[in-house]
C-alpha positions in Angstrom: -42.8 -43.0 96.1 -41.1 -42.5 92.7 -40.9 -38.9 91.4 -42.0 -37.7 88.0 -40.2 -35.0 86.0 -42.3 -31.9 85.3 -41.4 -28.9 83.1 -43.4 -25.7 83.0 -42.9 -22.0 82.8 -43.7 -20.1 86.0 -43.7 -16.3 85.9 -41.7 -16.4 82.6 -39.0 -18.7 84.0 -38.5 -22.3 82.8 -38.9 -24.8 85.6 -37.7 -28.4 85.5 -38.3 -30.4 88.7 -38.9 -33.9 90.0 -42.2 -34.2 92.0 -44.3 -36.8 93.7 -47.4 -37.5 91.7 -49.7 -36.5 94.6 -48.0 -33.1 95.1 -50.6 -30.3 94.7 -49.6 -27.3 92.5 -50.0 -24.9 95.4 -47.5 -26.9 97.5 -45.1 -27.1 94.5 -45.2 -23.4 93.9 -44.8 -22.6 97.6 -42.4 -25.4 98.7 -40.3 -26.1 95.6 -40.2 -22.7 94.0 -40.6 -20.5 97.1 -43.5 -18.5 95.5 -45.5 -17.9 98.6 -48.1 -15.6 97.0 -50.6 -18.4 96.4 -51.9 -19.1 99.9 -53.2 -22.3 101.3 -56.5 -21.3 102.7 -58.8 -24.3 102.7 -57.4 -27.0 100.4 -61.0 -27.7 99.3 -61.2 -25.1 96.5 -63.7 -23.0 98.4 -61.7 -19.9 99.3 -59.6 -19.0 96.1 -56.6 -17.8 98.1 -54.4 -20.1 96.0 -55.7 -18.9 92.6 -53.1 -18.7 89.8 -53.3 -18.2 86.0 -52.6 -21.5 84.2 -52.6 -21.4 80.4 -54.9 -18.5 80.3 -57.4 -19.7 82.9 -57.9 -18.9 86.5 -57.4 -22.1 88.6 -57.3 -22.8 92.2 -53.9 -24.4 92.6 -55.1 -26.6 95.5 -57.2 -28.5 92.9 -54.4 -29.3 90.5 -51.5 -31.7 90.9 -48.2 -30.3 89.8 -47.8 -33.1 87.3 -51.0 -31.9 85.6 -49.3 -28.6 84.9 -46.7 -30.3 82.7 -45.9 -27.9 79.9 -48.1 -25.2 81.3 -47.5 -21.4 81.5 -48.3 -20.3 85.0 -48.5 -16.8 86.5 -48.6 -16.2 90.2 -49.1 -12.9 92.0 -45.3 -12.6 92.1 -45.3 -12.4 88.3 -47.8 -9.6 88.1 -45.5 -6.6 88.6 -44.5 -4.6 85.5 -41.1 -5.4 83.8 -39.5 -2.4 85.6 -40.6 -3.7 89.0 -43.4 -1.2 89.4 -46.8 -2.4 90.6 -49.3 -3.7 88.0 -52.5 -1.7 87.6 -54.3 -4.3 89.8 -51.7 -4.2 92.5 -51.8 -0.5 92.5 -55.6 -0.5 92.5 -55.7 -2.8 95.6 -53.3 -0.4 97.3 -55.0 2.9 96.3 -58.6 1.7 96.9 -57.8 -0.1 100.1 -58.9 -3.4 98.6 -57.2 -5.5 101.3 -57.1 -5.7 105.1 -55.3 -8.8 106.3 -54.1 -9.5 102.8 -54.6 -13.3 102.9 -57.1 -13.4 100.0 -55.4 -10.6 98.0 -53.1 -12.7 95.8 -56.0 -14.9 94.7 -58.2 -11.9 94.2 -55.6 -10.2 92.1 -55.0 -13.3 90.0 -58.7 -13.8 89.4 -59.2 -10.1 88.6 -56.3 -10.3 86.2 -58.0 -13.0 84.2 -61.3 -11.2 84.3 -59.7 -8.0 82.8 -58.0 -10.1 80.1 -61.5 -11.4 79.1 -63.5 -8.3 79.8 -61.6 -5.0 79.6 -64.5 -3.0 81.0 -66.6 -5.1 83.4 -69.5 -3.6 85.3 -69.4 -3.7 89.1 -72.0 -6.5 89.0 -69.7 -8.5 86.6 -66.7 -7.9 88.9 -68.7 -9.2 91.8 -69.8 -12.3 89.9 -66.4 -13.1 88.5 -64.8 -12.8 92.0 -67.5 -14.8 93.7 -65.3 -17.9 93.9 -62.8 -16.1 96.0 -63.7 -15.4 99.6 -62.6 -12.5 101.8 -63.3 -12.5 105.5 -62.3 -8.9 106.1 -63.2 -6.3 103.5 -66.9 -6.7 102.7 -65.8 -6.7 99.0 -66.7 -3.0 98.3 -63.1 -1.9 98.1 -62.1 -5.0 96.1 -64.6 -4.1 93.5 -63.3 -0.5 93.5 -59.7 -1.8 93.1 -60.7 -3.8 90.0 -62.6 -0.9 88.6 -59.5 1.3 89.2 -57.3 -1.1 87.3 -59.8 -1.5 84.5 -60.0 2.3 84.1 -56.2 2.7 84.2 -55.6 -0.1 81.7 -58.3 1.3 79.3 -56.8 4.8 79.6 -53.4 3.4 78.7 -54.8 1.5 75.7 -56.6 4.7 74.5 -53.4 6.7 74.9 -51.4 4.1 72.9 -53.9 4.3 70.0 
């Protein structure tokens, strides 16, 4: 099968690769770029473990071909840390509020929560639950995940207020 060139920006880094047209974005990220944060959970778009941010939208990367991401700006969980290498507010929240157990769903949860907080800086617990409803967790019961997102929202809002 002939390969197709794709160019995109992943976690702030320009990427230029040749890919088979049928290669899923999740397999491109994991196999070609060694970004193993997006997990392959179901390959049917049901679990959300592969969620990434693509051009300002949460997408399940098992539903997108790598060639469809031509020219896109993609952020994976590996790109979430602060510039100095410290944890982002969401990563810190998941750690502080025990928002993970096995950790398999965590990258997808963090990426979906990231987009949620970009769109709604102060979501209610009900809104957090609704916005994360496309991402499944088999371990936590979701309570601490909601607390982790609330922690991050509160921290980010406090930082914004302090900057004003």
